[in-house]
C-alpha positions in Angstrom: 136.7 76.7 106.5 134.6 74.2 108.7 134.1 74.8 112.3 136.3 72.2 113.6 139.4 73.6 111.3 138.5 77.2 112.6 138.8 76.1 116.1 142.1 74.2 115.5 143.4 77.3 113.7 142.6 79.6 116.7 143.9 77.2 119.2 147.0 77.3 117.2 147.4 81.0 117.9 147.2 80.7 121.6 150.4 82.1 123.2 151.4 83.7 119.8 152.2 87.3 119.6 149.4 89.3 118.0 149.3 93.0 116.7 145.7 94.1 117.1 144.7 97.5 115.4 141.9 99.3 116.9 139.3 101.8 115.4 141.1 104.7 117.4 144.4 104.0 115.7 145.9 102.3 118.9 147.8 99.2 118.4 148.1 96.4 121.0 150.9 94.0 120.7 150.8 90.8 123.1 150.4 87.1 123.8 147.0 85.8 122.5 145.1 84.3 125.3 141.6 83.8 124.1 138.6 85.0 122.1 134.8 84.6 122.4 131.8 84.8 119.9 131.5 88.3 120.1 135.3 88.5 118.6 136.7 90.0 121.8 140.2 89.3 122.1 142.1 89.0 125.5 146.0 89.6 125.2 148.7 89.3 127.9 151.9 91.0 128.5 150.5 93.6 126.2 152.1 97.0 124.9 150.0 99.7 123.7 151.2 102.0 120.8 149.7 105.4 119.8 150.5 107.5 116.9 151.9 111.0 117.9 149.3 113.7 118.4 149.1 116.4 115.8 150.4 118.9 118.1 153.5 116.7 118.7 154.0 116.6 114.9 153.4 120.3 114.5 155.9 121.1 117.1 158.6 118.7 115.7 158.0 120.3 112.3 158.5 123.8 113.7 161.6 122.7 115.4 162.9 121.2 112.2 162.0 124.2 110.3 164.0 126.5 113.0 167.0 124.1 112.8 167.1 124.3 109.1 166.9 128.1 109.2 169.6 128.2 111.6 172.0 125.8 109.8 171.2 127.6 106.5 169.8 124.4 104.6 167.3 125.3 102.1 165.0 122.2 102.2 161.4 123.1 101.2 159.9 120.7 103.4 162.3 118.9 106.0 161.3 115.5 106.8 160.2 115.0 110.3 160.4 111.9 112.2 158.2 111.5 115.3 158.2 108.2 117.4 154.9 106.5 118.5 154.4 106.5 122.2 154.0 103.1 124.1 153.4 101.9 127.5 153.0 98.4 129.1 149.6 97.6 130.0 149.7 93.8 130.8 146.4 91.8 130.6 143.8 93.7 128.1 140.5 92.9 126.6 140.1 94.5 123.2 136.4 94.7 122.2 135.7 92.9 118.8 133.6 95.8 117.6 136.7 98.0 117.7 139.2 95.7 116.1 140.1 96.7 112.5 142.9 94.3 111.6 144.9 91.5 113.4 148.4 90.6 112.5 150.5 87.7 113.6 154.2 87.9 114.5 155.8 84.6 113.7 159.0 83.1 112.7 159.5 81.3 109.3 159.3 78.0 111.1 156.2 78.9 112.9 154.7 79.9 109.5 155.3 76.4 107.9 153.8 74.6 110.8 150.7 76.9 110.5 150.4 76.3 106.7 150.5 72.6 107.3 147.5 73.0 109.6 145.5 75.1 107.1 146.0 72.4 104.3 142.8 70.2 103.9 
């Protein structure tokens, strides 16, 4: 992709909702504001999501095991569901060196418009 088309594509993302995955497993979901040559990304109205800690998973597993023993169910490994934690952080800069993946949240109509922009 030549430079002009790359800039046009990035400009088309401004204001869109992105999911930015970081090297420490956090996920930031917010509105794309801008980027720079170092691949830093600024997101607005951002929520940060974290996977549960290993101790939280261990506690949930022991609670599920105790519950299955009390009720008399004989599941060898009961399935345990532990939610991610989240918090609103507002405006955030995600350093480019820590970004592992970027995903765009879009409607099907937005997807068709973007595909039109990508075509030569």
